[in-house]
C-alpha positions in Angstrom: 163.0 76.6 105.1 160.9 79.8 104.7 163.6 81.6 102.9 164.2 79.2 100.0 160.6 78.4 99.6 159.5 82.1 99.5 162.3 82.9 97.1 161.3 80.0 94.8 157.6 81.1 94.8 158.4 84.8 94.2 160.8 84.0 91.3 158.7 81.3 89.8 155.5 83.4 89.9 156.9 86.9 89.6 154.0 88.2 87.4 151.6 87.1 90.2 153.7 89.1 92.8 153.9 92.1 90.4 150.1 92.1 90.0 149.5 91.8 93.8 152.2 94.3 94.9 152.5 96.7 91.9 148.9 96.4 90.5 150.1 95.4 87.1 151.1 92.0 85.5 154.7 93.0 84.7 157.1 90.2 83.6 160.1 90.5 86.0 163.5 88.9 85.8 165.8 88.0 88.7 168.3 90.7 89.7 171.3 89.3 91.5 172.2 91.1 94.7 175.9 90.8 93.6 175.1 93.4 90.8 174.6 95.9 93.6 177.5 95.1 95.8 180.0 97.6 97.1 180.4 95.1 99.9 178.6 91.8 100.2 174.9 91.7 100.8 173.9 89.0 103.3 170.8 88.0 101.4 168.7 85.6 103.3 165.2 86.2 101.9 166.1 89.1 99.7 164.3 88.9 96.3 165.1 91.5 93.6 163.1 91.3 90.4 163.3 93.8 87.6 161.7 94.9 84.4 162.8 97.7 82.1 161.0 100.3 84.2 160.8 98.9 87.8 162.7 97.0 90.4 160.6 95.0 92.9 162.4 94.3 96.2 160.7 91.8 98.5 161.9 90.8 101.9 160.2 87.9 103.6 160.6 88.0 107.4 159.4 85.5 110.0 160.6 87.7 112.9 160.8 91.5 113.4 164.3 92.9 112.6 165.3 96.2 114.2 167.7 96.8 111.3 165.1 96.3 108.6 164.6 100.1 108.0 168.3 100.6 107.5 168.5 97.6 105.2 165.7 98.8 103.1 167.3 102.2 102.7 170.7 100.6 101.9 169.2 98.4 99.2 167.3 101.4 97.7 170.5 103.4 97.4 172.4 100.4 95.9 169.7 99.9 93.3 169.6 103.7 92.6 173.4 103.6 92.1 173.1 100.8 89.5 169.7 101.8 87.9 169.1 105.6 88.5 166.2 105.7 86.0 164.2 102.8 87.3 161.4 103.2 89.9 161.6 100.9 92.8 158.9 99.3 95.0 160.1 97.8 98.3 158.0 95.6 100.6 158.7 93.6 103.7 156.3 90.7 104.0 156.0 89.5 107.6 154.9 85.9 107.7 154.4 85.1 111.4 152.0 87.0 113.6 153.6 89.1 116.3 152.7 91.9 118.6 156.1 93.6 118.0 155.9 97.3 117.0 158.8 96.7 114.6 156.5 95.2 112.0 154.8 98.6 111.7 158.0 100.4 110.8 157.9 101.8 107.3 160.6 104.4 107.4 164.3 104.9 107.9 165.1 108.3 109.4 168.4 109.9 110.1 169.5 113.6 109.8 168.7 114.8 106.3 167.6 111.4 105.0 164.2 109.7 105.1 163.4 106.5 103.2 160.0 104.9 103.0 159.0 101.3 102.2 155.9 99.2 102.4 155.1 96.5 104.9 152.5 93.7 104.6 151.6 91.7 107.7 150.1 88.5 106.2 147.9 87.8 109.2 146.0 91.0 108.5 145.3 90.1 104.8 142.1 88.4 103.7 143.0 84.9 102.5 140.9 85.4 99.4 143.6 87.7 97.9 145.9 84.7 97.8 143.3 82.1 96.7 142.7 84.0 93.4 146.3 83.6 92.1 148.3 80.5 91.6 151.6 82.0 92.7 150.1 83.3 96.0 148.2 80.1 97.0 150.8 79.0 99.6 150.3 82.3 101.5 146.5 81.9 101.9 146.7 80.0 105.2 148.8 82.8 106.7 146.0 85.3 106.1 143.4 86.7 108.5 141.3 83.7 109.3 140.1 81.7 112.3 139.6 78.7 110.1 143.1 77.6 109.0 141.9 74.1 108.1 139.2 75.5 105.9 141.7 77.7 104.1 144.0 74.8 103.6 141.1 72.9 102.1 140.3 75.8 99.7 144.0 76.0 98.8 144.1 72.3 98.0 141.0 72.6 95.9 142.5 75.5 94.0 145.7 73.5 93.4 143.6 70.6 92.1 142.0 73.0 89.5 145.4 74.0 88.0 145.4 72.6 84.5 149.1 72.4 83.8 150.5 69.3 85.5 153.9 70.7 86.2 152.5 73.8 87.8 150.1 71.6 89.9 152.9 69.4 91.2 155.0 72.4 92.1 152.1 73.9 94.0 151.4 70.6 95.8 154.9 70.6 97.0 154.6 74.2 98.1 151.2 73.5 99.8 152.7 70.6 101.7 155.5 72.9 102.9 153.0 75.5 103.8 151.0 73.0 105.9 154.2 72.1 107.7 154.9 75.8 108.3 151.5 76.3 109.8 151.1 73.1 111.7 152.3 75.0 114.8 150.3 78.1 113.9 146.9 76.5 114.0 147.6 73.9 116.7 148.6 76.6 119.2 
């Protein structure tokens, strides 16, 4: 459920993600993982978005993955092979709080090769970051707060203020899914 919802949000609101992650409101289009394939990519929550100048690679993860550093290096080399002149920003977004050290890994190191990528642990982010932007609203409740119910209420209020009816109904569906995602989080 996380994978398809996060992919939908990132693709639907790519300018919001670009502003948050790249610091600029770039319009991005979807880049199919098959365009990078030498062999199949097993893309679960892999999101590749591109503009003329940049490729934004987002990985949503619920659990730590010991192979994540290698996967990030592999995707970077595949993108470089296809688009050698585009800069690339890669980020792993961890959704569920964990004490695993793996969520702090930001490099892949082997002899004569070092690759770096970014990591965002949502539980360390202030929810206000997500409450400011329509496309990021569903992630607010995953932020650093002791008052999940209050953040859900603020999210619902922000959705109610969205003028465009279609956008509002999509966000309400996402908000309902987010509430289901977090039911176990704030009941525990």
